[in-house]
C-alpha positions as CSV (number, residue, x, y, z in Angstrom):
1,M,-13.7,2.4,-7.1
2,I,-11.6,-0.7,-6.3
3,K,-7.9,-0.8,-7.1
4,A,-6.2,-4.1,-7.7
5,R,-2.7,-5.3,-8.7
6,V,-2.3,-8.5,-10.7
7,T,1.1,-10.0,-10.7
8,V,1.9,-12.7,-13.3
9,T,5.0,-14.9,-13.1
10,L,6.4,-17.9,-14.9
11,K,5.9,-21.2,-13.1
12,N,8.9,-22.9,-11.6
13,G,10.7,-25.0,-14.2
14,V,9.5,-22.9,-17.1
15,L,12.5,-21.5,-19.1
16,D,12.8,-17.8,-18.9
17,P,15.0,-16.5,-21.8
18,Q,14.1,-12.9,-21.1
19,G,15.1,-13.2,-17.4
20,K,18.4,-14.9,-18.5
21,A,19.1,-12.0,-20.9
22,I,18.5,-9.5,-18.1
23,E,20.8,-11.5,-15.8
24,H,23.6,-11.4,-18.4
25,A,23.0,-7.7,-19.1
26,L,23.2,-6.9,-15.4
27,D,26.5,-8.8,-15.1
28,G,27.8,-6.9,-18.2
29,L,26.9,-3.6,-16.4
30,G,29.0,-4.6,-13.5
31,F,26.4,-5.8,-11.1
32,A,28.2,-8.9,-9.8
33,G,26.6,-11.6,-7.7
34,V,23.1,-11.6,-9.4
35,G,22.3,-15.3,-9.1
36,S,19.0,-15.5,-11.1
37,V,16.5,-13.2,-12.7
38,R,12.9,-14.2,-13.4
39,Q,10.8,-11.8,-15.5
40,G,7.0,-11.2,-15.0
41,K,4.2,-8.8,-15.6
42,V,2.2,-6.4,-13.4
43,F,-1.2,-5.0,-14.1
44,D,-2.7,-2.2,-12.1
45,I,-6.5,-2.3,-12.6
46,E,-9.2,0.0,-11.3
47,I,-12.8,-1.3,-11.3
48,D,-15.9,0.8,-10.7
49,S,-17.6,-1.5,-8.2
50,A,-18.7,-1.6,-4.6
51,D,-18.9,-5.4,-4.5
52,R,-15.5,-6.7,-3.4
53,A,-16.3,-10.4,-3.8
54,R,-17.7,-9.9,-7.3
55,T,-14.7,-7.8,-8.2
56,E,-12.3,-10.5,-7.0
57,A,-14.1,-13.2,-9.0
58,D,-14.0,-10.9,-12.1
59,L,-10.3,-10.3,-11.7
60,K,-9.6,-14.0,-11.4
61,A,-11.7,-14.6,-14.6
62,M,-9.7,-11.9,-16.4
63,C,-6.5,-13.7,-15.4
64,D,-7.7,-17.1,-16.5
65,R,-9.1,-15.8,-19.8
66,L,-6.6,-13.1,-20.9
67,L,-3.9,-11.8,-18.5
68,A,-2.1,-15.0,-17.7
69,N,-1.3,-18.2,-19.7
70,T,-2.2,-20.5,-16.8
71,V,-0.4,-23.4,-18.5
72,I,3.0,-21.8,-17.9
73,E,2.2,-18.8,-15.6
74,N,1.0,-18.2,-12.0
75,Y,-0.8,-15.1,-10.9
76,T,-1.7,-13.3,-7.7
77,V,-4.5,-10.7,-7.2
78,A,-4.1,-8.1,-4.5
79,I,-7.0,-5.8,-3.8
80,D,-6.5,-2.5,-1.9
């Protein structure tokens, strides 16, 4: 069993209205000094495989086809 974590974040320059809303909410809750908040997604995935290279290729294909919108998002894949 291979465990992986895929982290998807917005590319620099892409507006992040949800991050901005979180930033304002934190300020409203008294957390002063928060300069910027960017929101993202994390996927923890377990794959029943012994082939690490094949699993990494499959994870990248999953990101390109479903998990990330590569026009506006970046992703990283970390395999344990």
